C-alpha positions in Angstrom: 11.7 17.0 -10.5 14.2 19.9 -10.6 18.0 19.5 -10.5 20.4 22.3 -9.4 23.6 22.1 -11.4 26.4 24.4 -10.4 28.8 25.3 -13.1 26.2 24.5 -15.8 27.2 27.2 -18.2 30.6 25.7 -18.7 31.8 22.5 -20.3 30.9 19.1 -18.8 28.0 20.4 -16.6 26.3 22.0 -19.6 26.2 18.7 -21.3 24.8 17.1 -18.2 22.2 19.9 -17.9 20.9 19.4 -21.5 20.9 15.6 -21.1 18.8 15.9 -17.9 16.3 18.1 -19.7 16.1 15.9 -22.8 15.6 12.8 -20.7 12.0 13.7 -19.7 9.8 16.7 -20.8 8.5 17.2 -17.3 12.0 17.8 -15.7 13.4 21.3 -15.0 16.9 22.5 -14.3 18.4 25.5 -12.4 21.9 26.5 -13.4 24.1 28.3 -10.9 27.3 29.8 -12.3 29.5 32.9 -12.1 29.0 33.4 -15.9 25.8 33.7 -17.9 25.2 31.6 -21.0 27.6 32.6 -23.7 26.7 32.5 -27.4 27.7 28.8 -27.7 25.6 27.8 -24.7 22.6 29.8 -25.8 22.6 27.8 -29.1 23.2 24.6 -27.3 20.3 25.0 -24.8 17.9 26.5 -27.3 15.8 23.3 -27.7 15.2 23.0 -23.9 15.5 26.7 -22.9 11.9 26.8 -21.7 12.7 24.5 -18.7 16.1 26.0 -17.9 16.6 28.8 -15.3 20.0 30.5 -15.0 21.2 32.2 -11.8 24.4 34.2 -12.2 26.2 34.4 -8.8 29.3 33.4 -7.0 28.9 30.0 -5.4 31.0 31.0 -2.4 28.6 33.8 -1.5 25.2 32.1 -0.7 23.7 35.4 0.1 23.9 36.2 -3.7 21.9 33.1 -4.7 20.0 31.7 -1.8 16.9 33.8 -2.2 16.9 33.3 -6.0 16.7 29.5 -5.4 13.9 29.7 -2.8 11.2 29.4 -5.5 12.4 26.1 -6.9 11.5 22.7 -5.6 15.1 21.3 -5.8 15.1 17.5 -5.7 18.6 16.7 -6.9 21.9 18.6 -6.9 25.0 18.1 -9.0 27.8 20.4 -7.7 30.3 20.9 -10.6 31.4 24.5 -10.1 35.1 24.6 -9.9 38.3 26.4 -10.9 40.5 24.1 -13.0 44.1 25.4 -13.1 45.8 23.0 -15.5 48.8 23.5 -17.8 47.8 23.1 -21.5 50.5 20.7 -22.6 52.7 22.8 -24.8 56.3 23.9 -24.5 55.3 27.4 -23.5 52.8 26.2 -20.9 55.2 23.8 -19.4 57.2 26.8 -18.1 54.3 28.2 -15.9 52.4 26.9 -13.0 48.7 27.9 -13.3 48.0 27.3 -9.6 50.5 30.0 -8.6 48.4 32.7 -10.3 45.6 32.7 -7.7 45.9 29.8 -5.2 43.5 31.3 -2.7 40.7 31.5 -5.3 41.2 27.8 -6.1 40.8 26.8 -2.5 37.9 29.2 -1.9 35.8 28.1 -4.9 36.7 24.4 -4.8 36.3 23.9 -1.1 34.3 26.7 0.4 31.9 26.7 -2.6 31.2 23.1 -1.8 30.6 23.9 1.9 28.2 26.7 0.9 26.1 24.5 -1.4 25.9 21.6 1.1 25.1 23.8 4.1 22.2 25.3 2.1 21.1 21.9 0.7 20.8 20.2 4.1 17.7 22.1 4.8 15.9 21.2 1.6 12.8 19.1 2.5 12.5 17.3 -0.9 16.2 16.7 -1.7 16.8 13.1 -2.9 20.5 13.1 -3.9 23.7 15.2 -4.1 26.5 14.3 -6.6 29.8 16.1 -6.1 31.9 16.3 -9.3 35.5 15.4 -8.4 38.5 14.4 -10.5 41.1 11.8 -11.1 43.5 14.5 -9.9 42.9 13.1 -6.4 45.0 10.0 -7.3 48.7 9.3 -7.1 50.9 9.3 -10.2 51.6 5.6 -9.8 49.4 2.5 -9.2 47.8 0.0 -9.0 50.3 -2.4 -7.4 49.7 -5.0 -10.2 50.7 -3.3 -13.5 48.1 -3.5 -16.2 45.1 -3.3 -13.9 42.8 -0.3 -13.9 42.9 2.1 -11.0 40.3 1.4 -8.3 38.6 4.1 -6.2 40.0 2.7 -2.9 43.6 3.4 -2.2 46.2 5.3 -4.4 44.7 8.6 -3.3 47.4 11.2 -2.7 47.0 14.6 -4.5 50.0 16.9 -4.6 48.5 19.9 -6.3 45.9 22.4 -5.0 43.4 21.3 -7.6 43.5 17.6 -6.5 43.8 18.6 -2.8 40.7 20.7 -3.0 38.8 18.0 -4.8 39.6 15.4 -2.3 38.8 17.7 0.6 35.4 18.4 -1.0 34.7 14.7 -1.5 35.3 14.1 2.2 33.2 17.1 3.2 30.3 15.9 1.0 30.4 12.4 2.5 30.5 13.9 6.0 27.5 16.2 5.3 25.7 13.1 4.1 26.4 11.3 7.3 25.5 14.2 9.5 22.3 15.2 7.9 21.0 12.0 6.3 21.7 13.1 2.7 22.2 10.6 -0.1 25.6 11.7 -1.5 28.3 10.5 -3.8 31.4 11.9 -5.6 32.4 11.1 -9.1 36.0 11.1 -10.2 36.3 12.0 -13.9 39.3 10.9 -16.0 40.3 13.2 -18.9 37.1 14.6 -20.4 36.7 16.0 -23.9 33.7 16.4 -26.2 30.6 18.5 -26.8 30.8 22.1 -25.5 34.6 21.7 -24.8 35.7 25.3 -25.0 37.6 28.0 -23.1 35.7 29.5 -20.2 36.5 31.8 -17.3 37.1 28.9 -15.0 38.6 26.4 -17.4 41.0 27.0 -20.3 42.4 23.5 -21.0 42.0 21.1 -23.9 42.8 17.4 -23.5 44.6 15.7 -26.3 41.5 14.3 -28.1 40.1 17.9 -28.4 43.4 19.2 -29.9 43.9 16.3 -32.3 40.2 16.5 -33.5 40.5 20.3 -34.2 43.9 20.0 -35.9 42.6 17.3 -38.2 39.5 19.3 -39.1 41.6 22.4 -39.6 43.8 20.6 -42.1 46.9 20.9 -39.8 49.1 18.0 -40.7 51.3 16.6 -39.4 50.6 17.1 -35.7 53.9 17.3 -33.9 54.2 15.5 -30.6 57.2 14.6 -28.5 55.8 11.0 -28.3 53.0 9.1 -29.9 52.9 6.7 -27.0 51.5 9.2 -24.5 48.4 7.7 -23.0 45.3 8.8 -21.3 41.9 7.5 -20.2 39.8 9.8 -22.3 36.0 10.0 -21.7 33.5 11.9 -23.8 31.4 14.5 -22.0 28.2 12.9 -23.3 29.2 9.6 -21.6 30.0 11.5 -18.4 26.6 13.0 -18.5 24.9 9.6 -19.0 26.9 8.2 -16.1 25.9 11.0 -13.7 22.3 10.7 -14.7 22.4 7.0 -13.9 23.8 7.8 -10.4 21.1 10.5 -9.9 18.3 7.9 -10.7 19.8 4.8 -9.0 17.6 3.6 -6.2 20.6 3.1 -3.9 24.3 4.0 -4.0 26.6 1.7 -2.2 29.8 3.8 -2.4 30.9 7.3 -1.6 33.0 7.6 -4.8 32.7 6.4 -8.3 35.2 6.6 -11.2 33.7 7.8 -14.5 36.1 7.0 -17.4 36.6 4.9 -20.5 38.2 2.2 -18.4 41.3 1.9 -20.7 44.0 4.0 -22.1 44.3 5.4 -25.6 47.6 6.6 -27.2 48.2 9.7 -29.4 49.0 7.3 -32.2 45.5 5.8 -32.0 43.8 9.2 -31.9 45.7 10.3 -35.0 44.8 7.1 -36.8 41.1 7.6 -35.9 41.2 11.2 -37.0 42.7 10.2 -40.3 39.7 7.9 -40.9 37.6 11.1 -41.0 40.2 13.4 -42.6 42.4 11.3 -44.9 46.0 12.4 -45.0 46.2 13.5 -41.4 49.4 12.3 -39.8 51.7 12.9 -36.9 55.5 13.3 -36.5 57.9 13.4 -33.6 59.1 16.8 -32.5 60.6 18.2 -29.3 60.7 21.4 -27.4 59.3 24.5 -29.0 58.5 22.6 -32.2 56.1 20.3 -30.5 52.3 21.0 -30.7 51.7 18.4 -27.9 54.3 18.0 -25.2 53.6 15.3 -22.6 55.6 12.8 -20.5 55.2 9.3 -22.1 56.5 7.7 -18.8 53.2 8.7 -17.0 51.2 5.5 -17.6 49.9 4.6 -14.1 47.9 6.2 -11.3 45.9 9.2 -12.4 47.5 9.0 -15.9 46.5 5.4 -16.6 43.2 3.5 -16.9 40.5 3.9 -14.3 38.4 1.0 -12.9 34.8 1.6 -13.8 33.4 -1.7 -12.5 31.8 0.0 -9.4 29.5 2.3 -11.4 28.8 -0.4 -13.9 27.6 -2.7 -11.1 25.5 -0.1 -9.3 23.9 1.5 -12.4 24.5 -0.6 -15.5 26.3 2.3 -17.1 29.1 1.7 -19.6 30.8 4.2 -21.9 30.7 4.0 -25.7 33.8 2.6 -27.5 36.4 5.3 -27.5 36.8 5.3 -31.3 33.1 5.8 -31.7 33.0 8.6 -29.2 35.9 10.4 -30.7 34.4 10.2 -34.2 31.2 11.5 -32.7 33.1 14.5 -31.3 34.6 15.2 -34.7 31.2 15.1 -36.3 29.9 17.5 -33.7 32.7 20.0 -34.4 32.1 19.8 -38.1 28.3 20.3 -37.7 28.9 23.3 -35.4 31.2 24.9 -37.9 28.7 24.4 -40.7 26.0 26.0 -38.7 27.9 29.2 -37.9 
């Protein structure tokens, strides 16, 4: 079997790509991305490079990649190529709106790139499944109606920014292509992802709080200054995301058009700092505001896309569950330390 993964030279999709190749020595993978493998990705894929093919092309221009894919017997597709215009959570970044820099490109890549992939894929004779990689950005800022419950996939969908709007549009387009052409499709809505291969790329230059705290702790930067230690997020490690998507690719049947992939509960900055201190004794945090803050977030955002996501749907259909958040976070710190030792 051969999977096509768009966006596979970046962050989350690169982790998925390696997991796919490691899961079975007979599997192959084709990566379609606007960027070639950088030095980090070359090292990361080295153990499985003999079964990896990389096509550098713009996903919105099928004439630039259609012929290159003709020689591969694609059985599965994970469409993860996207432009992610997110503010990076500091006082300086709070003053800018990343979406204003090139809004047409966001819409073109995130929507028309999806259309291009699906329109090509519908003619593949051996295609078994298409997974579209969406985001919790499709949700409202508030919900569910009963406080304390995790956010389900049904309802509470009302994106207000171009990123979320483009993701929701592509979810619906993916589902409709499935209906029209008899394709097995599903979308996955990721919560806040951090972990292996989390780095700045041409299409994504954003670090969630676990990434920042892990690096600060290992850099010996203490205390970390945040405007609140009660800021929460549903943080999921990229390795767990990859395992979840693989489970959906291999599931005999998918009952739903959308699945949350998340830890299923929230974690505070205070908890992350405490866990980091277990690895780097002496690491602490303090309250700071404005320009003095390393991490600046709104502690009142605790529901909707900012809160816990319900993962019972994917658990029921595939048996997947994420690792405990503390264990995953410590695993990420270990990966950073090992990478530093190797370079």
